[in-house]
N, C-alpha and C positions, 0 to 999 in steps of 0.2 A: 225355843226361839230366839232370835237373832241376838247376842248382847254388844255392845259397845262402849268403849270404854276401862275404864280397867278390871282389871279380873276378881273375882270372889276373894276375900280375903282368907285365909284360915283363922278359928277361933272368933272369927268377931259375929255378931246375930245382928241380922240385918231385919229391920220393918218391911214388911210389903205396903209399898206405896204406890197404887195404880191412881195414872192421873193423862188426862187429854191436852194433847198441842194442836195448834193450828198452822199450817202453808195455807196463809190469807194472803192471794194474789190480787192484783189492779192493775191489768194492764201485764206489764213488764216490771212491776214492781210488787216487793215482798214486805208484810208487817213485821215488824220486828221488836221487841222489846228490850232494850238494855236495861237491866239490872245493874244499879250502881249498889253491889255489896264492897267488901271488903276486896274481894277481887274483881272487879266489873266481866260482864257476861252477857252476850250479844247471844239472844235465844227466841226462838220460835214462841207466841205470844202461848201461855196454857198455864196448869201445874195439876197439881190433887187436886182428887175427887174428894168429897168430904163425905160422910156415914151414909148411907141410900141413894146418893147420888148417880146419878149414870153417867158416861163417860162424854153423853155430846150436851149433858146440862153443865155439866163441869166447865166443858172447854166456852159457853157460851157467858155465865160467870165468869170465869179465868179472864180470857177477852177481856170481856169490858172493866174488868177490872186493871189490867196492867197496860191499856190500851187506852180506854172510853170509846171504842166500837161496839158496835153489834153486828153478827156475823149474820149471812144465811150461806144457802147451797151444799152442807155440808155432805162430805164424801168421805169416807174410811179408805184410808189408801195404805195401812197398816201397824205393825206395831214392834218393839223392841226393849230390850232391858238393859238397865243397866245399875252397877251398886256403888254409890259413893256415900259419901259423909255431908250430911246436912247441917250445917253448923245454928244454922236460923232457929232448927226444933232438936240439935245435941242429940241429931241421932243416926244411926247407920239405917240404909235404905238400901234396899231392892226396888227401882222404881218400875215399874212397868207404864209405858210410856206410847199412850193411844193414838195416830196421828191423823188428822185429816185434813185435806182439802176443803178450803170455804171461802167466801168472798167477802167484804164489807156492804153490811148496807148505810151505817147511817152514825157518826161518831158526836158522841152526845155529850163529851166534854174530856178533861185531862182526866190521864189514868188518878183511880183510887188508891190505888197499889204503892207503899211509901218504898220510893227508890225506885221506880221503876219508870221510864222514858220511851214512848211509841217512837218507832223510828222507820222511813220508806225507803227501803232502800234498792235498787236492781237487782232482779234476784241473782244473775251472774255475779255482782258482788257479792251479796249475802251470805251465800255458798263459801265464799274463803274466808270470812268475819263471823262465821255460825261459833257459838263457845265448843257445842255439843255436837261429837263427829255421829252420833244415832239422828240429829236432827242435820246433819251435813247430807248423811245419805241420802236418808226420805226426799228433800228438799230437790236433789241432784238426782234421783231417779225421778220424778216427777216433771222435773224440767225436760228430762229426755223423752218423757212420754209423750207429753205436751207439742213438743217439736215434731 
C-alpha cells in the first residue's frame, strides 16, 4: 500500500488506526473540514473507525460530526497509509486511510465535533490547501479522472 507523509520511525510502536475519508463534491466545489487544533489543518472530512464499524458507516458518522452533512453515492477510490503522531490521543499511529467519492445530500446543522468547521472551496484551490499529501493525491487523481 502506498505511503504518504513521514516515513516509519525506527523504535516507535505504532497502533493501527483505520479510517475513512470523503472527497465530497458539489459541482466544482469540495467540502472540507478545518480542524482548529494547535496547528490548524484543512482536511477531507472523515476519521477513524470505531471497533466493529465498517469504513462506509464510519464515513457517514464522521462526515456528519465534522460538517453537519449527510452524504450519498459512496464509491471507493483507493487507500493509503501514513505514519503520524496523534496528539489528541497521545499515540503514534499507522493510519490506513480509505478514500471515497461521495456527494452531499442535506445539511442538518453545524458540526458537532469540537474545533471543526465545514468549508466549501473550489476543488482546484482545495488541492493546494489540503494539509495531507495523501488527501491531495487522491483529490487530484479524482479530478483528473472526472475531466
